[in-house]
C-alpha positions as a Markdown table, in Angstrom:
| # | Residue | x | y | z |
|---|---|---|---|---|
| 1 | Met | 85.8 | 157.0 | 44.5 |
| 2 | Thr | 86.2 | 155.9 | 48.1 |
| 3 | Ile | 84.6 | 153.1 | 49.8 |
| 4 | Lys | 83.1 | 153.7 | 53.3 |
| 5 | Ile | 84.9 | 152.0 | 56.1 |
| 6 | Asn | 82.0 | 149.6 | 56.7 |
| 7 | Lys | 81.8 | 148.5 | 53.1 |
| 8 | Gln | 83.7 | 145.6 | 51.4 |
| 9 | Arg | 84.6 | 145.2 | 47.7 |
| 10 | Phe | 85.1 | 141.9 | 45.9 |
| 11 | Val | 85.6 | 140.8 | 42.3 |
| 12 | Val | 83.4 | 138.4 | 40.4 |
| 13 | Ile | 84.5 | 136.8 | 37.2 |
| 14 | Ile | 81.6 | 136.0 | 34.8 |
| 15 | Glu | 81.1 | 135.5 | 31.1 |
| 16 | Lys | 81.0 | 138.7 | 29.1 |
| 17 | Lys | 77.6 | 137.9 | 27.6 |
| 18 | Ile | 76.1 | 137.4 | 31.1 |
| 19 | Phe | 77.5 | 140.7 | 32.3 |
| 20 | Glu | 76.1 | 142.5 | 29.3 |
| 21 | Leu | 72.7 | 141.0 | 29.9 |
| 22 | Phe | 73.0 | 141.8 | 33.7 |
| 23 | Lys | 73.8 | 145.5 | 32.9 |
| 24 | Lys | 70.6 | 145.7 | 30.7 |
| 25 | Leu | 68.6 | 144.2 | 33.6 |
| 26 | Ala | 70.1 | 146.8 | 36.0 |
| 27 | Ala | 69.3 | 149.6 | 33.6 |
| 28 | Gln | 65.7 | 148.5 | 33.5 |
| 29 | Glu | 65.6 | 149.1 | 37.2 |
| 30 | Asn | 67.6 | 152.4 | 36.9 |
| 31 | Arg | 70.5 | 150.9 | 38.8 |
| 32 | Ser | 74.1 | 150.3 | 38.0 |
| 33 | Ala | 75.3 | 146.7 | 37.6 |
| 34 | Ser | 77.2 | 147.1 | 40.9 |
| 35 | Asn | 74.2 | 148.4 | 42.8 |
| 36 | Leu | 72.0 | 145.6 | 41.5 |
| 37 | Ala | 74.6 | 143.0 | 42.4 |
| 38 | Ser | 74.7 | 144.4 | 45.9 |
| 39 | Lys | 70.9 | 144.4 | 46.2 |
| 40 | Ile | 70.7 | 140.7 | 45.0 |
| 41 | Leu | 73.5 | 139.6 | 47.4 |
| 42 | Thr | 72.0 | 141.5 | 50.3 |
| 43 | Glu | 68.6 | 140.0 | 49.8 |
| 44 | Tyr | 70.1 | 136.5 | 49.4 |
| 45 | Val | 72.1 | 136.7 | 52.6 |
| 46 | Glu | 69.2 | 138.1 | 54.6 |
| 47 | Lys | 66.9 | 135.4 | 53.3 |
| 48 | Asn | 69.4 | 132.6 | 54.1 |
| 49 | Lys | 71.3 | 133.8 | 57.2 |
| 50 | Glu | 69.3 | 131.6 | 59.5 |
| 51 | Thr | 70.9 | 128.5 | 57.9 |
| 52 | Leu | 74.3 | 129.6 | 59.2 |
């Protein structure tokens, strides 16, 4: 799997139980955990970028 040149990857360390629950939440939205995390982060940054 390759990452497009305009994309960035980073690692998040979280509790295993939280990750398992997060994967279930992602599945409810027919998303991967990675895709849901990207959506949440994007929405957060867009909502708060004016404070920078």
